[in-house]
N, C-alpha and C positions, 0 to 999 in steps of 0.2 A: 619906120619911126627911128629917130636918132636915139642912140643909147646914152644913158647918163655917164658920169665920170665917178670913178671910185677914188676918193681922196684918203690917203694914209696919214692920219693926223696924230702926232705925238702928244702925249699928255704929261702932266707933272710927275716928277719922280718921287713925290711924297706929299703928305697933307700940308706940310709946312713950307713947301717949295713956293717960290714967288712966281707969279704968272709972267714975270719979266724974263723967265728962262725960255719962254715960247717965242717963236718967230711971229712977227706981225701978221704974216699970212694966215696963221692959225686962227686968230681972232676974226679976221675978215671972213674966212670960210665958215667958221662956226656960226656966225650971225645969219648966214644964208641957208645953211643946210637944215633939212627937216627930217632926214632919215639917217640912222646910225646903226652900225654893227659893233657890239662891244662884248667883252668878256662878262661883264656884270652891269646890268642896267642901272642899279642903284648907284654904283661908283661913277658910271658915265654921267648920270644926271647931276651928281655932286660936282663933277669936273665942269660941266656946262654952266652950272650956277656960278662956279668960281670965276670963270672967264666972262661972265655977264652977258648971256645971250638975251636979245631984246624981246623974245616971245615967251609965253608961258611954257613951262616944261611939259605940260599936258599935251601940247601941240607937237611935240617931238616924238617920232616913232623910233624906238630902240629895240633891235632884235639881238638876242644873246647868242654868242658863239664861244663855247668853252669845251673842256675835256668831256663834258657829258652830252654834247650835241651829237646826235647820230649822224654818221657820214652822209647818209642818203638825204638828210634834211638841209645840209649846208648849201646846196644849190638854190634852194628856195629863198635864201637870204638875199640873193641878187635880183629878185623880182623888180624892186623899184628901179634898178639900173636898166633892166631890160625895157622898162616902161618909160625911159627917158628922164628919170629922176637921179640927181646926184646923191651920193651916199658917202658918209664919213666912216672910216674904220678906225676905231680907237682901242688901245690896249689898257690894261690896268695901270701901267706905269711906263713912261718912255715911248719908244717907237713901236708901232704895231708891226706884226709879221716877223719880228725878230725874237726868237725864243717865245713864240706867241702863236696861238692857233689861227690867227688871222691870215697867215700865209696860205691857207687852203682856199680862202675866198679870193685872194689875189691870183692864185693859179687858175681858178675857174674863170675869172675875169679875162685873163689873157687868152684862154681857150675860146672865149666868146667875143673876142675883139672889142672888149670894153676898155676904155682908156683908164689907165692907172697913173695917179699922180702922187708920189711921195712928197710930203711936206717937211721942211727942215724943223728940227726940234731936238730936245735932249735925249741922248742915248747913254745910259749908264756904262755900257760896254765900251764905247768909243771914248767917253770922257775918262774912264779909268785907264785905258791904254795911253791916252794923251798925258795923263798925270803920272804915269808909272816911271817914265824914263827908260822903258824897255824898247826893244826893236818894234817899230811901227810899220816896217816894210814887209815883214812876215809875221803873221799872227793867226791864232786859231781860237775861236770861241767854242768851248766844249759843253756849254749848257750846265745841267745839273750833274753832280757826281753820283756814282752808284750808291745805293743805300747800304748794301752788304759790306761789312768791314774789309773782307779780303779783296773784293772787287774794287773798292774805293782805294785801298792801298796800292793795288796794281795799277790803277788809272793814274794815281799821283806820280808813281815812279816813271810811268810812260811819258807823262807830261813834262816831268823834270828833265828827262833825257832830251826831249825835243827842244825844250827851252835852252838847254846848254848849247844846242846847235844853232841857236839864233832865232828859233820860231817861238815867239811869245805865246804863252798859253793862258787864256782867260777862262774863268769858270765861276760858278755860283752855286748856292744851295738854298734850301728853305731857311728863313731867318732863325728858327729855333735850333737849327743844327750847325750854325756858324762856329760856335766855340769848339764843337767836336771836330769839325773840318780843320780848324787851325791846329788842334792837338794832333790830328792825323798827319798834317803837313810837317809839323815839327818832328814827329817820330819817324816819318818815312823818308824825308829828304836829307841830303847832305847839308851840313851846317853852313857850307859856303854858298849854297844856292840862294838866289835872290827871289824874294817874295814881296809883291805889292798888295796891300790891303786898302781898298778904296771903300770908305764907309759913308753912308748917308749923302751921296753926291747931290749937289745943288741945295741941300738943306742947311739950316743954320749950324748943325752939328757935323758938317762935312769934315772928313779927315782922310787924306791920301798920303800914305807913307810906304817907301820901299826900303827894305832892310834885308840882310842875310837871315837865313833861318836861325842862326846862332843869336842874332840880335833880337829876333822876335821871341826866342826862347827865354831870354833874360827879362823881357818886359812884354807879357801877353796882354793885349787889350781885351776888354769885355765886348763881345760881338753879339750876344744873345738878342734875338729878335730885332736886330738892326739890318739895314739894307746894305749888303756887302757884295762887291765884285773882287775876286781874288785874281792875281796874275803871277805866274812864274816866268822869270826872264833871266838874262845874264848880264 
């Protein structure tokens, strides 16, 4: 039996984001797919409703994959693919398999010679890099910073050193900790270091600005519970 195709489908970067930020291919695929793997089934159904799928949501099968999914159960999520059905992999926001547990599904698909097709769409990480004015030839996405204060400060100093050498350092944190992260950056980094704060990308409240640490110190934005990508550059 011919195996199905795993489509990696980007979603909107926020509730107020326009569906116009999605590639036309997304909508075409979504209209035809009946099987999905998602971090949260409720959020996935909301997304499918936003893009206007032509069939009742009850007819769509959505399996969840998140930090609570036992490793031994991940392989079972690919059963529809093994049986010749196409499956869409979606994230909570943006591109799946980037800072996202979906990468584990993609890895298994490759091992089993299942075709994987990434679909174009919004990535907050790449959009922040594009808007930062920092080096786009060499960059690193560091994911979430350590929770412990001393470890977080150590990581910030390490990233600052790499950024000074031309390797742009992108990172993020949970929305309720953004203000604390900014305070840590201001207290840990040299005042001449460059920091980009990209907030609410693709949303009506989008704001992307690059300043020195000294500049941010003079005028700190309120970032609490907003969607933020930070970048250190030179």
